[in-house]
C-alpha positions as CSV (number, residue, x, y, z in Angstrom):
1,M,46.4,-61.9,-15.8
2,P,45.9,-59.5,-12.5
3,T,42.3,-59.5,-10.9
4,L,40.6,-57.0,-9.7
5,T,41.6,-57.5,-6.9
6,D,45.4,-56.8,-7.7
7,W,44.3,-53.6,-8.4
8,A,41.9,-52.6,-5.9
9,Y,44.0,-53.6,-2.9
10,P,46.4,-51.2,-3.1
11,L,44.1,-48.4,-4.0
12,A,41.5,-49.1,-1.5
13,E,45.2,-49.1,0.8
14,S,47.1,-45.3,-0.6
15,L,43.5,-43.9,0.0
16,L,42.7,-45.1,3.0
17,A,45.1,-46.6,5.5
18,E,46.8,-43.4,6.5
19,P,44.3,-40.8,6.9
20,L,41.9,-43.7,7.9
21,P,43.1,-46.5,9.4
22,R,39.5,-47.6,11.5
23,R,37.8,-47.2,8.0
24,W,40.4,-49.2,6.0
25,K,40.2,-52.0,8.6
26,H,36.4,-51.7,7.9
27,C,36.6,-52.3,4.3
28,L,39.3,-55.2,4.6
29,G,36.6,-56.9,6.6
30,V,33.4,-56.3,4.3
31,A,36.3,-58.1,1.9
32,E,36.8,-60.4,3.9
33,R,33.2,-61.5,3.7
34,A,33.0,-60.8,0.4
35,R,34.9,-64.1,0.1
36,T,32.7,-65.8,2.7
37,I,29.7,-65.9,-0.1
38,A,31.8,-66.3,-3.1
39,L,29.9,-69.2,-3.7
40,I,27.0,-67.5,-4.5
41,L,28.6,-65.2,-7.3
42,G,30.4,-67.9,-9.9
43,D,32.1,-65.8,-11.5
44,D,31.2,-61.9,-10.4
45,A,32.8,-63.0,-7.0
46,D,36.4,-60.8,-8.0
47,L,34.7,-57.8,-8.9
48,L,32.0,-58.1,-5.3
49,E,35.0,-58.1,-3.4
50,A,37.1,-55.9,-5.5
51,A,33.8,-53.2,-4.6
52,A,34.5,-53.7,-1.3
53,V,37.2,-53.0,-0.4
54,L,36.9,-50.3,-2.6
55,H,33.7,-49.3,-1.4
56,D,33.9,-46.3,1.6
57,I,37.3,-44.4,-0.2
58,G,35.0,-41.9,-1.1
59,Y,35.1,-40.7,2.7
60,A,39.0,-40.3,1.9
61,P,39.7,-36.5,2.1
62,D,41.5,-36.2,-0.6
63,L,38.0,-37.7,-2.7
64,A,35.4,-36.3,-0.4
65,K,33.5,-33.4,-2.7
66,T,29.9,-33.9,-1.9
67,G,30.3,-35.4,1.5
68,F,28.0,-38.0,0.1
69,H,31.1,-40.8,0.2
70,S,29.1,-43.3,-2.6
71,L,29.4,-40.6,-4.8
72,D,32.7,-39.2,-4.6
73,G,34.4,-42.5,-4.6
74,A,32.5,-43.7,-7.9
75,R,33.8,-40.8,-9.3
76,Y,36.8,-40.8,-8.0
77,L,37.1,-44.8,-9.3
78,R,35.3,-43.5,-13.0
79,D,37.6,-40.4,-13.5
80,V,40.8,-40.7,-11.9
81,A,41.4,-45.1,-11.1
82,N,39.9,-45.7,-14.6
83,A,38.0,-48.1,-12.7
84,D,35.9,-51.1,-14.2
85,A,31.9,-49.8,-14.3
86,R,30.6,-52.6,-13.0
87,I,33.1,-52.1,-9.4
88,T,32.2,-48.3,-9.8
89,N,28.7,-48.9,-10.0
90,L,28.3,-51.1,-6.9
91,V,30.6,-48.5,-5.6
92,A,27.8,-45.8,-5.9
93,H,24.8,-47.9,-5.0
94,H,25.9,-49.7,-2.0
95,S,23.5,-50.2,1.1
96,C,20.7,-48.3,-0.3
97,A,22.9,-45.7,-0.7
98,W,19.8,-44.0,-3.3
99,M,18.3,-43.3,0.1
100,E,20.6,-41.4,1.5
101,A,21.4,-39.4,-1.9
102,E,17.3,-39.0,-1.4
103,A,17.6,-37.6,1.9
104,R,21.1,-35.0,0.9
105,G,19.6,-34.3,-2.5
106,L,21.8,-35.4,-4.8
107,R,19.6,-38.7,-5.7
108,E,18.9,-37.5,-9.3
109,E,22.8,-36.9,-10.2
110,L,23.4,-40.4,-8.2
111,E,21.5,-42.6,-10.9
112,A,22.0,-39.9,-13.7
113,E,25.4,-41.0,-13.4
114,F,25.4,-44.5,-12.7
115,P,23.0,-47.3,-13.2
116,R,22.8,-50.2,-10.2
117,E,24.3,-53.4,-10.7
118,S,22.0,-56.3,-10.7
119,A,20.1,-56.8,-7.8
120,H,21.9,-60.3,-6.1
121,L,25.6,-58.1,-6.8
122,N,23.5,-55.2,-4.5
123,D,22.7,-57.7,-2.0
124,A,25.6,-58.4,-1.6
125,L,27.9,-55.7,-1.2
126,C,25.3,-54.7,1.5
127,Y,25.4,-57.8,2.9
128,C,28.8,-57.7,3.2
129,D,28.5,-53.7,4.5
130,M,26.2,-54.6,6.7
131,D,27.9,-57.7,8.9
132,T,30.7,-56.0,9.1
133,T,32.0,-53.6,12.3
134,P,33.8,-50.3,11.9
135,D,36.9,-52.4,12.6
136,G,36.3,-55.4,10.4
137,T,35.5,-58.0,12.4
138,P,31.8,-59.6,11.9
139,T,28.5,-58.5,13.5
140,N,24.5,-58.8,12.2
141,P,22.4,-56.4,10.3
142,I,20.5,-55.4,13.2
143,D,24.1,-54.5,15.6
144,R,25.3,-52.5,12.9
145,V,22.5,-50.3,12.4
146,N,22.3,-49.2,15.7
147,E,25.8,-48.6,15.7
148,I,25.3,-46.6,13.2
149,T,22.8,-44.6,14.2
150,G,24.4,-44.3,18.0
151,R,28.1,-43.0,15.9
152,Y,25.6,-40.3,14.1
153,G,22.7,-39.2,16.7
154,P,19.2,-40.7,15.5
155,D,18.2,-37.9,14.7
156,S,21.3,-37.1,11.7
157,L,21.0,-37.3,7.9
158,I,22.9,-40.4,8.4
159,G,20.6,-41.3,11.5
160,T,17.5,-40.7,9.9
161,F,18.5,-42.5,6.3
162,I,19.7,-45.4,8.3
163,R,16.6,-46.6,10.9
164,R,14.4,-45.6,6.7
165,A,17.0,-47.8,5.0
166,E,16.8,-50.5,7.9
167,P,14.1,-52.8,6.8
168,E,16.0,-53.1,3.3
169,I,18.7,-54.0,4.7
170,L,17.6,-56.8,6.5
171,A,15.9,-57.9,3.1
172,S,19.1,-58.0,1.3
173,T,20.8,-59.7,4.0
174,S,17.5,-62.3,4.0
175,R,18.2,-62.5,0.8
176,V,21.8,-64.0,0.4
177,L,21.6,-66.0,3.2
178,E,18.5,-67.5,1.6
179,R,21.1,-68.0,-1.5
180,V,24.4,-69.4,-0.2
181,A,22.1,-72.0,2.3
182,A,20.5,-72.8,-1.5
183,V,23.8,-73.6,-3.0
184,K,24.6,-75.3,0.4
185,R,22.4,-77.6,0.5
186,Q,22.5,-78.7,-3.2
187,P,24.2,-81.5,-4.0
188,M,27.7,-82.7,-4.3
């Protein structure tokens, strides 16, 4: 029986690999981070990895409608790809998307269309995204926030949003690492 990741990888590749090869590398790296924390996800490990590889598809030129990649990607997954609603919701809300939606005047739309998944899954996807460079290699959330701010500019909408989101990004990452450490401390 095919898994969610069996479906998600080719879809993400078809949307990102050619027009946005660096974004595709990032998504592959985020999915790789998801595999490293599978031990805290149980039955949701496949779900998170699928959402991780798809999280940035809203940047694909054919999908970018509002300019807000989280909403554009989630709408595509829901309306065109007939994706699992949980994947769609995770993509819609990844990495503190509600804060960026608010800055763009799209928070009501985002929250009306896509309910948030559980906090532990949102934390996990944020951890994976913010611990991965644009080239798909591991990093840490402080360097990642600095990289995003530098790429977009500190006074840009994205630069302002990511600095506002930084405390929650760091808290999400900390919660994930605490869960991983707790699982590793448990006797076999």
